[in-house]
N, C-alpha and C positions, 0 to 999 in steps of 0.2 A: 504494500500500500504506500501511497505517497506519504512523505513524512508528516505533513500537516494534518493528515487524517488517520494516521495509524493508531488504532485502539484495539486492545485485546482484552476481553473479559471472559473468565472461566474457559479459556482456550478457544473461544469462538471469535472470529474476526468481526469487528463492527465496521461495516463498509461505509465509505463516504462517496461523494460524486467523483472525486479524483482517484485514479487508480495508477498503479505502476505499469510499466510497459509489458508486464506479463499477461495483462488482460487485453483481449481483443474485442473491439466494439463492433457489433453487427446490428443493423436494423432488420427486424423480422416482420413478415406480413402473413404468415401461415402457420398452422399447427406443425406441418412437416419441417419447417425451418427450425422451430423450437426443439422438436424431437431430435433432429440431426445434431444440434449443438449440445443437447443435454447428455448425450452418450459419447461425446468426443474425447473425454479424458483430458480436456484443456480448460482454460479460464476464459469465460466469455461474459461480456455485458451485452444483453439483448435489449434493444430499444424498441418499444412499441409506438407506432404512430397511427394505429387503427385498432378497433376491436377485432378479436379473433375467436372463432368458435372452436371448441375442443371436443372431439368425438372419441378419442382414444387416449389411453393412459400415457403420460409422458414420464419416462424413467430417467431420472438424473443419476448417472452411474459412471463406472470406470474412473472414479476420483475426479469427476468434473466439478468445477466451481462455477456455478451459474448465477448471474445477477440479472434480474429483469426489472426494467424501469420504464416509465412513460416518458415521452418527449413532448416538447411543446407546452402549451398552456393547459391542456386537458389531461385527465387521467383516462387511461384506456383499460379495457376489460378483456380477460380471458373467460369465455362463457361456456358452461356445459351445454352440449348439443348432441342428443342421441347417444349418450354414453351407455355402455353395456349394462343390462340387467341380469346377465347370465349368472346364476348362482355358483357356477363352477370356477369363476375367476374374479379376482378383484378388479375394480375399475376406478381407481383414484385419478383425479386430474393430474396430480404430481405424486410420484413415489421417489423419495430421496434415499438412495441406497448407501451402504457402508462406505465411508471414505469420501463421499460427495457432499456438496452443500448447495442449498438454494437460498438466495437472498431476494426479497421482494421490496422494491423501493430503495431509498437511501436517505441520509440525514442532511441533505443539502436544502437550504432555504425552507425549513419547516415542512419537509415532505412534498416538495413540488413534483417529485418524480414517482410518487406512489402508484401502485397498480391495483386492479380489482380482480379478484377471483370470484366469479359469480356462478353459483349453482342453479340460479333461476328457478328454484323449486322443483326441478325435474328429477325424478327418482332414478338412481343408478347405484350400482353395487360398489360404493366407495366414498371416500372423503375428497375434499378439495386438495389437501396435502396429507400424505402419509410419510412420516420420517421414520425410516427403519433404524434398527440398532446400528450405531456407528455413523449415521448420517446427521446432518445439521440443517437448521432452518433459522433465518434471520428475517424479522419483520420490522419495517420502518414506518414512520408517520405517514398518514394519508393512505396507507395500504388497507384494503378491505377484503376480508374473507367472509363471504356472505351467501345466504340463501341456499345452502346445500340441503339435499333431501336424500340422506343415505339409506340404502337398503341393508347395510351392515350395522349392527347395534353398538359398535365400539368406536364412538367419536364420529361426529358428522362433519364439522368444519375442518378440524385438524386432529390427527392422532400422532403423538410424538413418542417414539420409543428410543430416540437418540438424544440430541441436544437442540434446544430451541431458545432463542433470545427474541423478546418482543420489546422494541424501543418506542412503539407507538402504533397507531392504526386501530382498526376495529375488527372484531370477530362477532358477527351479528346475524340473526335471522336464520340460523341453521337448525335443522330438525331431522326426524327420521321418518322414512316411508314405511310405517308399521302396517299399513293396509295392503301393501304389495304382496303378491302370492309367495314370492321367494325371499321375503324379509328374513334376515338372519338375526334372531334375537340372541341376547347374551343368556345362554341356557345354564342356569346355576341350580339353585334349590327348588325353584318354582317352575316345574315343567309345564304348568298350565298357562303361564303368562307368555304368550307368543309375541308380545310387543315390548319386552324388557330391553332397555337400551341405556347406554352410559354416555354422558358428556356431549351435550348438544353443541356447544361451541368448541370445546377443547377436551380431548382426553390425553392425559399425560402418563406414560409408563417409563419415562426417562428423566432427564434433567431439564427443567424449563425455568427461565427467569423472565419475569414480566417487570420491566422498568418503567413502562408507561403504556397507556392504551385503554380501550374500552371493550368489554365483553358484554353484549346486551341482546335481549330478545331471542335467545336460543331456547330450545326445548328438548327435553329427554325425560325418560321415566325416572332416572336418578342422576343428579348432577346436571341440572338444566344448563348452567353456564359452563362449569368445569367439573370433570371427574379426574382425580389424580390418584394413582395407586403405586404399587411397588415396581421394581425393575422387571422388564419383560423377561420371559423365561429363556430367551435366546441370548440375553445380555450377560456379559461377564462382570457387570457392576453389581455391587452389594446394596446400593441405595438408589432410590429415585426420588427427586425432590422438586417441588414446585415452590419457587421463591417469588414473592410479589412485594415491590417497594412503592409502586405508584400505579393505580388502576381503578377504574370504575367497573364494578360488576353489578349490573342493574337490569331489572325487568326480565330476568330469565325465569323459565317455568319448568318444574318437575311434575309431569302429568303421566303417571302410570295407569294401567288398566284398573288395578285395585287401590293403588296409592301412589303418591309421588313423594320422593325423598330428596332433600337438598336442592332447593331451587337455585341457589347461587353456586355453591361449591360442595362437592362430596369428596372426602378423603377416604378412599376405599381400603378394605381389609384384604387379607389373604383369602383366596377363594378356591384353591385346589385347581381342578381342570374343568374343561367344558368341551362339548362336541362342536367342532368347526365344520359346518355343512359344506363350506367351499373346499376345504382341504380334506374333508371326509375322514376325520379321525379325531380322537380325543387329544386335546392340546393343553399342556400345563398353562395356567393363567398368568400369574405373576409369582415372584419369589417370596414376597411378603407384602404387608400393607404399605400405604403411601405416607409421605411426609409433606406437610404444608408449613411454610415459614412466611409470615407476613410481618413487615415492619414499615409502616407508612411515614416514619420520621416525625419530627416535631410538629409538622403541619397536618398530620393525620391524612396522608394522601392516598390511602386505600379506603374506598367507599363501597360497601356491599349493601345495596338498597333496592327496594321495590321488587324483590324476587318472591316467587310463590311456589309452594309445594302443595299439590292437590288442587283439584278444580271440581268441587262438588263431592268427589271421592275423598277418602282420608288422606291427609298429607302430613309429613313430618319434616321439620327443620326448613323453614323458608329461606334462611340465610346460609348456614353452614351445617353440614352433617359430617361429623368426624368419627370414623372407625379405624383410623390409623394413629399417627402422631402429628399434633398441630401445636405450633407456637406462634401466637398472634399478638402483635404489639402495635400501638399507635394506629388504631383502625376505628372507623365508624360503621356500625351495623344498624341500619334503620329501615323502618317501613317495609319489612318483609312479612310474609303471611303464610301460616300453615295451621291446620287443625290442632297440631300438637307441637310444642317447642317452636314458637314462632320465629325466633332468631337462630338458636343453636341447639343441636343435640350432640352430646358427647357419648359415644357408644361404649360398650363393655369390653373388658379384657377377656380373651378366650385363651386359656392356657394350652389348648391343643394347637394353636397357630404360632408360627415363628415370630420372634420379636422383630422390630423394625430397626434398622441401622441408620443412624444419622450422625455425621462427624465422628465416626468410629465408636459411637456409644449405642447401646441397645435400649430400646424403649418398648414397653408393652403397647399393643393396640389399645385404643380408647384412652390415650393420654393426651391431655389438652391443657395448655397454659395461656391465660389471657392477662395482658399487662397494658394498662392505659388504653382500654377499649371502652367506647361508648355504645350502649345498646338501648335503643329507644323506639317507641311507637310500633312495637310488634303487634300483630293481630293474631292471637291464637284463638281459634273458634271453638275449641273443645270446652264444654261446660259440664258442671256437676248437676246433681239432682235438684239443687235449689236454683239452678239457672245462672249461678255465678261462674266466672272462669275457673276451670279446674286444671288447665294446662299452664304453661309458663313460657316466658321469653327464652330462658336458658334452662335446659334440662340435662342433668348429669347421670350417666349410668356406668361411668368408668372411674378414671383418676383425673381430677380436675383441680387446677389452681387458678384463682382469680385475684388480682391485686391492682390497686391504683386505678380502679375502673368505676364506671357509672352504669347502673341498670335502672332505667327510669322511664316513666310515662308509657308503660306498656299496658295494653288492654288485656291483661292476664296477670298471673303471678309474675314476680320478677325473676326468682331463681328457685329451682327445685333440685334436691338431691333424691333422684328417683329410684335408686336401687338397682340391683343386679339383673342382667338378662342372661347370664351364663353361669351363675353360681359363684362367681368370684367376688371378693370384697370390693366395695365402692367407697372412694374417698373424695371429699371435697374440702378445700381450704380456701377461705375468702378473707382477704387481708386488705385493710385500708381502702375499702370500697364503699361507695354510697349507693344505697338502693332505696328509691323513693318514687312516690306518686304512681305506683302501679295499681291496677284496678282489682287486685285481689291481695293475697299475702305478699309481703316483701320477700321472705325466705320460707320455704317449706321443705323440711327434711323428713322423709317418710319411708324411703324405699328399703326393701329387704337387703340385709347384709351391708347397710350403709352407715358411714360415720362422717360427720362434718365438724370442721373447726372454724370458728369465727374469731377474727383477730382485728380489733381496732376499726370496726365498721360503723357506719351511720345509717340506720334503717328508719325512715321517717315518712309520714304522710301517705302511707299506703292505704287503700280502701279496706283491705282485709286485716288479718293479724299481721303484726310486725314480723314476728318470727314464730313459726309453728313447727313442732317436733314430735315425731312418733318413734324415733330410733335412738341413735347416739349422737349427742351434740355437745361440743366442748367450747367454752369461751376461754381464750387464752391470749397472751401477748398484750396488745394495747386495749384500752377501754372501749367497749362497744356500747352504743346508744340506740335504744328503740324508743322513738318519740312520735307522739301524735298520730298513731296508727288507728285503723278502724274508722276512717273518716266518713264512710257512707253507711255504717251500721253500728248501733250502740252495743251490739253483742260481740264485737271483735276486740282482741286483747293485744297488749304489747308483746307478751310472751305466752304462748299456749303450749303446754306440754301434755300430750295425749297419753292415755293408758299404754304402758310399755315403753314410753319415752324415758330416756336416761340423759340428764343434763348435768354437766360438771362446770362450775364457774371458777376459773383459776385466774381471774383478772377482775378489773372493775367492770360492772354492768349497770347501766342507768336505764330505767324504764319509766317514762314520763308521759303524761297527757294522753293516755289511751282512752278510746271511746268507752270501754268497759273496764274490766279488770286490768291492772298492770300485769299481773301474772295469774294464769289459770293452770293449775297443776293436777293431773291425774296419774302421774308417773313418779319419777324420782328426780329430785333436784338437790345437788350437793354443792354448798359454797365452801370452797377450800379456805383453810385458815389464812388470815392475813389479807384477804381480798374483800372488796366492798360491793354490796348489792344495794342500789338506791332505787326505791319505788316511790314515786311521789307525783302529785297532781294528776292522778288518774281518776276516772269516775268512781272506781272501786279499787282498793289497793291490791289485795291478794285473795 
């Protein structure tokens, strides 16, 4: 690369408009032109000055380095046109093979040279881009990956098994052709669901970094926007990671036949093998669960908003569904919708599945850390017998830590420790977090084999109980306050401990201004020596 544009990140070249002399520039006007250069084994910049219809798969192979850009003042499109529906062969617009790379657009003048890959909503047996193990894809501003309608259930816009860098652009409007006769569903546990599909916008089985861009309006049964999981079974890598530092993930939908899960993002678990109808054999799925790393920096530049799980049918986790390992910092998660767990569901650890490797360390599936995250205005439609919201914005079934965060203004409970789904213990730690103005309980700890620790939190102005417990709950570390809860019903309490509940207070705990009792106890509460429990200005004390 020319010196003024030379950038390398994670071993992937970040191209600019200036190239060294090893790149040959060609203007292309047909699909056959692109096919010829894509398998040349050389470095080419292909310039589009018109829209081109694509009717056959283009294989980027033989260590070819291919850059495609628009020229002039307009962006030009490569459009799906009568691509194959044959179930015996894949038909991706681009397939990037081991040792080769595809770059779409460049970083000159805010994406002046972006290109459009347009599926036009036409069903075919593949994605717009498939990056094979050892291949790489770079996406630059103003590039669009849109409107694909895949007959294969594993990623519609893009499937990445190699390395992908996204510096800008959009992945939008991609979906699955589930009504087509030869649609290949992801056939796992539910053999009756013939429409099961993953990752409407992007499916990641490799290493993907999103530094900027938008992923919007995509649809799948699970992972409407993104589905990320562990390394592809053919890869020699031990980990597969999706990293996001700046991105809008918005208005995606998870709409399955019986349910939808993870409208915005799903972090997948290890799932054994499945029968590939195209290859006509059982294929190992991935080596282990996926890893999601989000850090939006001081300006919270990752927004996950307006996503939906379920549409009349039951839906879980409008924003994020984690069945792998997730570490999320400096992020806004807002206005997502699901019947259950409107914002986030953290799944359970299953001891029969392999651990996830990230940065050389092992993590159980169902491990999630939130730091400096704002979660607000989730709509969880599930209700209890009394008609009040019974679900929560955030629901934990695994091992979850939340600190320095805000869970507020949700039309449901704020946070629930929901219990095991696999028989393994469930742990929740909430530290230095504010939970307020939710339309039911602030915190509800109730699930089987679950234990929660609350450290220095402020739980206030929730419509239901401030804190409700039916299992094991410990207050430790900094002083926790439950103030002015039960705002819409005089029978709600600052702290309610149900029969079978076991509470240990090992720090300061202040319970004030509750609509009814400060404390209602039908279980066991122990105040450790040397600590202070303050119950004052409630309608009823204890």
